[in-house]
N, C-alpha and C positions, 0 to 999 in steps of 0.2 A: 725665445729666450725665457720668458716668464714661466711657461709650462715646464720647461726643463728644470728651472730653478726651484719651482714649487715641488716638483717631483723629488728632487734631490733632498730638499729640506724635510719633507714628510718621510722619505726613506731613511734619512739620518735620525730623525726623532723616534722612529720605530725601533731603533737599535741595530739597524742593518749597516751602519757606517763602517767603512773600511779604515777610518782614521784611528790610529793607535791612541792618540791623545784623547779622542772622544770616548773610546772604550775604557781607557784607564780612568778617566774622570768618572764615568758611570760606575765602575767598580769601586772607586774610592768613595763615592757618595753612598753606595750600598753598604760598604764597610762602616762608614761613619754612622749611618742610621742604625745598624745592628748594634754597634758598641754603645751608642746613646741609649737605645732601648733597654739594654741590659744594665747600664749604669742607673737609669731611672728606676727599674724594677728593684735593684739592690738597695737604692736609697729609700724607696717606699717600704721595703721589707724591714729595713733597719729602723725606720721611723715607727712602724707598727710595733715592732719588738720593744722599742724604747717606751712607747705609750703603754704597752701591757705591763712592763716592769714598774712604771710610775703608778699605774692603777693598783698593782699588787702592794706596793709600798704604802699607798694611802689606805688601802683596805686593812692592812695589818698594823698601821699606825707607826711606821718607822719614819 
């Protein structure tokens, strides 16, 4: 029993699961990770742009 159970768990964790719920959850987590990465990149780019504008304002005395 234990060997079969361990085999099934490792097989499932490798992404070979036949469970639709497991595959949907894996896809959803991937999608959330990709969206989060692009949101953070956009936020950092906007912060950098904002900092550049503030430096230019200070440089020209506005």
